[in-house]
C-alpha positions in Angstrom: 28.2 7.7 -43.0 31.4 6.8 -41.2 34.6 8.7 -42.3 37.5 6.3 -42.8 41.1 7.0 -43.9 42.9 4.3 -45.8 46.7 4.3 -45.9 49.3 2.6 -48.0 52.7 3.4 -49.6 51.1 2.9 -53.1 48.0 1.7 -54.7 48.1 -1.9 -53.3 45.9 -1.0 -50.3 43.0 -0.5 -52.7 42.5 -4.4 -52.4 41.8 -3.9 -48.6 39.6 -0.8 -49.5 37.5 -2.9 -51.8 37.1 -5.7 -49.2 36.2 -3.2 -46.4 33.7 -1.4 -48.7 32.1 -4.8 -49.6 31.5 -5.5 -45.8 30.5 -2.1 -44.8 29.1 0.3 -47.4 28.3 3.0 -44.9 31.7 4.5 -45.2 32.8 7.8 -46.8 36.5 6.9 -47.6 39.6 8.9 -48.0 42.9 7.4 -49.3 46.4 8.6 -48.4 49.4 7.0 -50.3 53.1 7.8 -49.7 54.3 7.9 -53.2 57.3 10.0 -52.2 58.8 6.9 -50.5 57.1 4.0 -52.4 57.8 1.1 -51.9 58.2 0.5 -48.2 59.3 -3.2 -48.4 63.0 -2.3 -48.5 62.9 0.7 -46.1 64.4 0.6 -42.5 61.9 -0.1 -39.8 62.6 3.1 -37.8 61.9 5.2 -40.9 58.7 3.5 -41.7 57.4 3.9 -38.1 58.3 7.6 -38.1 57.0 8.3 -41.5 53.7 6.5 -41.2 53.0 8.0 -37.8 53.7 11.5 -38.9 51.6 11.3 -42.1 48.5 9.7 -40.5 48.8 12.2 -37.5 48.9 15.1 -40.0 45.9 13.9 -41.9 43.8 13.6 -38.7 44.9 17.1 -37.7 43.6 18.5 -41.0 40.5 16.3 -41.5 38.0 14.4 -39.4 37.9 10.6 -39.4 36.1 8.0 -37.3 38.8 5.3 -38.1 42.1 4.8 -39.9 42.8 1.6 -41.7 46.6 1.0 -42.4 46.2 -1.1 -45.5 49.8 -2.1 -45.7 51.4 -5.2 -44.2 54.8 -3.6 -44.0 53.5 -0.5 -42.2 51.1 -2.4 -40.0 53.9 -4.8 -38.7 56.0 -1.8 -37.6 53.9 1.2 -36.8 50.6 0.3 -35.3 51.6 0.7 -31.7 53.3 4.0 -32.2 50.3 5.3 -34.2 47.7 4.1 -31.7 49.6 6.1 -29.0 49.3 9.3 -31.0 45.8 9.4 -32.2 42.4 8.7 -30.4 40.4 7.0 -33.2 40.5 3.3 -33.8 43.4 2.1 -36.0 43.0 -1.2 -37.9 46.1 -2.8 -39.4 46.8 -5.6 -41.9 49.0 -8.6 -41.0 49.8 -11.7 -42.9 47.1 -14.4 -42.5 49.3 -17.0 -41.1 46.8 -18.2 -38.5 44.0 -19.1 -41.1 46.6 -20.6 -43.4 47.9 -22.9 -40.8 44.3 -24.2 -40.2 43.8 -24.7 -43.9 47.0 -26.5 -45.0 46.7 -30.2 -45.6 50.4 -30.8 -46.2 51.4 -28.7 -43.2 53.4 -26.6 -45.6 52.4 -22.9 -46.2 54.0 -20.3 -48.3 54.4 -16.7 -47.2 54.6 -14.3 -50.2 55.5 -10.8 -48.8 57.9 -8.0 -49.1 61.5 -8.6 -47.8 60.8 -6.4 -44.7 57.6 -8.3 -43.7 59.3 -11.6 -44.1 62.3 -10.6 -42.0 60.5 -8.7 -39.2 60.0 -10.2 -35.7 56.3 -9.5 -35.9 55.9 -12.0 -38.7 58.2 -14.5 -36.9 56.0 -14.2 -33.8 52.9 -14.9 -35.9 54.5 -18.0 -37.2 55.6 -19.1 -33.8 52.2 -18.4 -32.2 49.9 -19.8 -34.9 51.9 -22.2 -37.2 53.5 -24.5 -34.7 54.2 -27.8 -36.4 53.7 -26.2 -39.9 56.6 -25.5 -42.3 56.6 -22.0 -43.5 58.4 -21.2 -46.7 58.9 -17.5 -47.3 59.5 -15.4 -50.5 60.4 -11.8 -50.0 59.9 -9.7 -53.2 59.4 -6.1 -54.2 59.2 -7.1 -57.9 55.5 -8.3 -57.4 54.8 -4.9 -55.9 55.9 -3.1 -59.1 54.0 -5.7 -61.3 50.8 -5.1 -59.3 51.1 -1.4 -59.7 51.7 -1.8 -63.4 48.6 -4.1 -63.7 46.3 -1.5 -61.9 47.7 1.2 -64.3 46.5 -1.0 -67.2 49.8 -2.5 -68.4 50.2 -6.1 -69.4 51.4 -8.5 -66.7 54.2 -11.0 -67.7 53.5 -14.5 -66.3 57.2 -15.3 -66.9 58.1 -12.6 -64.4 55.7 -13.9 -61.8 56.9 -17.5 -62.4 60.5 -16.3 -61.8 59.5 -14.9 -58.4 57.8 -18.0 -57.5 60.5 -20.4 -58.7 61.8 -21.3 -55.2 58.5 -23.0 -54.7 57.7 -24.3 -58.2 61.1 -25.9 -58.6 60.4 -28.1 -55.4 59.1 -31.7 -55.7 55.4 -31.6 -55.6 55.2 -33.1 -52.1 57.3 -30.2 -50.8 55.4 -27.3 -52.4 53.1 -25.3 -50.2 49.4 -26.0 -50.6 48.2 -22.7 -49.1 49.9 -19.3 -49.9 49.5 -16.3 -47.8 49.5 -13.1 -49.8 51.3 -11.0 -47.2 51.3 -7.7 -49.1 48.2 -5.7 -50.0 49.5 -5.4 -53.5 49.4 -9.1 -54.1 45.6 -9.8 -54.2 45.6 -7.7 -57.3 47.7 -10.5 -58.9 45.6 -13.5 -57.6 44.6 -14.7 -61.0 48.2 -14.7 -62.3 49.8 -16.3 -59.2 47.0 -19.0 -59.5 48.0 -19.6 -63.1 51.6 -20.2 -62.0 50.6 -22.4 -59.0 47.2 -23.7 -59.7 47.1 -26.3 -57.0 47.7 -23.8 -54.1 45.0 -22.0 -52.1 45.6 -18.3 -52.0 44.5 -16.3 -49.0 44.8 -12.8 -47.7 43.5 -10.6 -44.9 41.2 -8.4 -46.8 37.9 -9.8 -45.9 38.8 -10.3 -42.2 39.8 -6.7 -42.1 36.5 -5.8 -43.6 34.6 -7.7 -41.0 36.8 -6.1 -38.2 36.2 -2.6 -39.4 32.4 -3.3 -39.7 32.3 -4.7 -36.2 34.2 -1.7 -34.7 32.1 0.9 -36.6 28.8 -0.9 -35.6 29.8 -0.9 -32.0 30.7 2.9 -32.0 28.4 4.7 -29.5 26.0 7.1 -31.2 27.0 9.9 -28.9 30.6 9.5 -29.9 29.5 9.8 -33.7 27.4 12.8 -32.9 30.2 14.5 -30.9 32.8 13.8 -33.6 30.5 15.2 -36.3 29.9 18.2 -34.1 33.7 18.6 -33.7 34.2 18.3 -37.4 31.7 21.0 -38.1 33.4 23.4 -35.7 36.8 22.5 -37.2 35.4 23.1 -40.8 34.1 26.5 -39.6 37.3 27.5 -38.1 39.9 26.2 -40.6 37.9 26.2 -43.8 38.7 22.5 -44.4 35.8 20.1 -44.8 36.2 16.4 -44.7 38.0 15.0 -47.7 35.6 12.2 -48.5 36.0 10.5 -51.8 39.5 12.1 -52.2 43.0 10.6 -52.6 46.1 12.3 -51.2 49.6 11.6 -52.2 52.9 12.9 -50.6 54.5 14.3 -53.7 52.4 15.7 -56.5 55.5 16.4 -58.6 56.1 12.7 -59.2 52.4 11.5 -59.3 51.9 9.6 -62.4 48.8 10.1 -64.6 48.2 6.4 -64.5 48.1 6.4 -60.8 45.6 9.3 -60.9 43.5 7.2 -63.3 43.8 4.2 -61.0 42.2 6.1 -58.1 39.5 7.6 -60.4 38.6 4.0 -61.5 38.2 3.1 -57.8 35.8 5.9 -57.2 38.2 8.7 -55.9 37.3 11.9 -57.6 40.6 13.7 -57.3 44.3 13.3 -56.1 45.7 16.1 -53.9 49.1 16.5 -52.2 49.1 16.3 -48.4 50.6 19.6 -46.9 52.9 18.7 -44.0 53.3 22.3 -42.9 
């Protein structure tokens, strides 16, 4: 079993977690979410880079992992390089699926639905420049859909009117000017696929989840057996010296005092037995 840490600011990254597990079942997962500073979509880039790096570095100090999956578009577009320079295990990030969208569109018009930060950042602009040349990209930056997705996962009703209001810049266009492929550029948004499809039934919805699953499977399959054996031995030594075993099947938050009961239930429903607080000291 491979030990993989999944990270997001909230519960949205569970969409990536499900796609990864569907591709590679030989994973013992752990999930870390930064509820103390959720959501990330409106936070400064420098803050997110430093925050993500410090949190994941702390988890890898405390527990053994074979890989980290940054299941957050905002964090991935900012922090991957800094994080990879700090830890030795593979780091897989999630970026908006601009490249496949540009291949799939027949109108040469794609929609990017993401957080305001992801829409604005140079990383996203570079993806559009490199992979969507000759294609019009219409962007909507929203944190409202992040909240709605969190509410849905907690069992609350979803308002199609609220989703339609977010998508109004596209739905109010003449049909010939509407995007025919929509990139779900936040890991919260796949949880709302059915509702978004109801509002824009003619558009194809795509995200990066299955591609991330295939990437994770490929990297884990290529991991030399001696590295796995050595890492397991190191983990055993660490467990003996620190008293901390690998936290498989556990979810960690960054502030237990504000952790809602409904978020606990969400992680329980996705197979995580318990939520704990990450100790940063």
